N, C-alpha and C positions, 0 to 999 in steps of 0.2 A: 433067215438072216438076209437073204437077198432082198426081200421086201423092204426091210428097214434101211438098207443102204440106198436103195433107189429113192426112198422118201426123203432122205437127208440131202441128197445131191441137189435137187431143185431148190431146197431151202438155203443151202450153202451158196448157190449162185445168186439168189435174191439178196442175201446178206452182202455179198461182194458188190453187187450192183448198187445197193443202197449206200454202202460206204463210199463208192466212187461218185455217185450222182448227188449225194447230200451236199458236199462242199461246192460242187459245180452249180447246183440249184441255188444255194445260198449266195454265191457270187453273182449269179444272173439277177436275182432279186435285189441285191445290193446295188448293182449297176443300174437297174431300172429305176430304183428309188433315187439314186443320185442324179440320173439324167433328168428326172422330173423337177429337180431343185436347181437347175442351172439356168443361167442367162435370163434374169428377169429384167424388164425394162420399165422405167417409170417416167411418166410425162407430168411435169408440173407447170402450172401457169396456163397461159393462153395456148389453145390448140387452133392453128390457122386452118380454115377450110381450104380444100384443094382449089387452086386457081384463083384465090381471092385477090391477090395483088394485081393480077392481070385485068381484073374487073374495075380497077380504080385508075382512071387516066389522070394525067396532070390537068388541073382545072375542075375536077369533080368537086361537088359540094361536100360539106361536112356531114350532111344528112345521108348522102350516098355512101360515104365511108362507114357510117354507123350501121347502115342496112347490110352492107357486105361483110364488114369485119366484126361488128358487134361492139359492145362496150369496151373501151380501152382499159388496160391495167392501171395506167396512171396518165395524167394530163399535165403538161407544163406550158408556160407562156414565155417563149423565147422569140422576140420579134414576130409575134403572131402565136397562134396556138399549135401545140404538138401533141399528137396522140401516140402513146407508147404501148405496145402489146408485147409483154414479156413472157418468155417460155424457157424451159430447161428440160433436157432429156438426160437421164442417168440410167446406168445399168449396174448390175452386180452379177458376177459369174456363178456364185454359189450362194444358196440361202444362208442367212445370218452373217454374211460378209458385208463390209461397208460398201456403200454405193460409190460409183465413180462417175463424175459428170462427163458425158460424151459430147453434148452440144448445148449451148445456151444462146438464145437469140433475143434481140430487141428490135421489133419492127417499129420504125418511127415514121409517122406521116405528118409532114409539115404543112401548115396552112398559112396563107397570106392574110392581110388585114380584112379581106372580103370573105374569109372563111372558105376559101377554095384551095384544093391541093396544090401546093407549090413544088413539093419534092417528096419522094418516098425513099427510105433507107432501110436496109435489112442488116443490122449490126450483129456480129458474132465475134468469137475469139479465134484469132489465127496467129500462131507463133507468140501467144501471150499478149497480143495487142488487140484492141478493139478495131474491127475491120468491117467496112460496108460491103456486103456481098453483091449489091446491085451496081454501085458505081466502081467497085473493085479498088477502093481507096481506104486509107487510114485517116480518120478525121484529125485535123490539127487542133492544137490546144485552143481554148476559149470557152465560151459559155456552154456550148454543146458538149464538149469533152468533160467539163466539170459536172455535168448532169449525168452523163452516161456511165462514167467510172463507178460512182456509188451504186448504180443500178446493177452492174455486173457483180460488184462485191456483195451486194445484198442477196443475190440468188446463188452465189457460189458457195459450195460447202467444202472447199479445199483447205 
């Protein structure tokens, strides 16, 4: 009889260990699975190369801008030509949840009648208003604002 009791005791300890480790292991696997599904980031539209705006001085030619920045997202003619590079960054915290827009930008490069850079603006949203991050100003109403507002509404998913 002694033999049979000794044999059962280790099996009993294993069963207890399995009962305790089973839920802990399941929770660990669930946590690892959920952490793999968190915080996805999405980049839409134009992706600006690092240091690109610093390579475009005032007075640069349109060809130089195209070499550095590439093809614009859209072009407009407002007292000369304007190249617009449009981008948006969104993220979602957990898979299958809706995306939330984190940042949206419109880089505008204004040219004079001689097709040379007159001004560069980096428009984004700050406090719900279109804001130029280079000059640190909000554009006033006029032709420029009437063109920028629909661009931001077009890329916004709110």
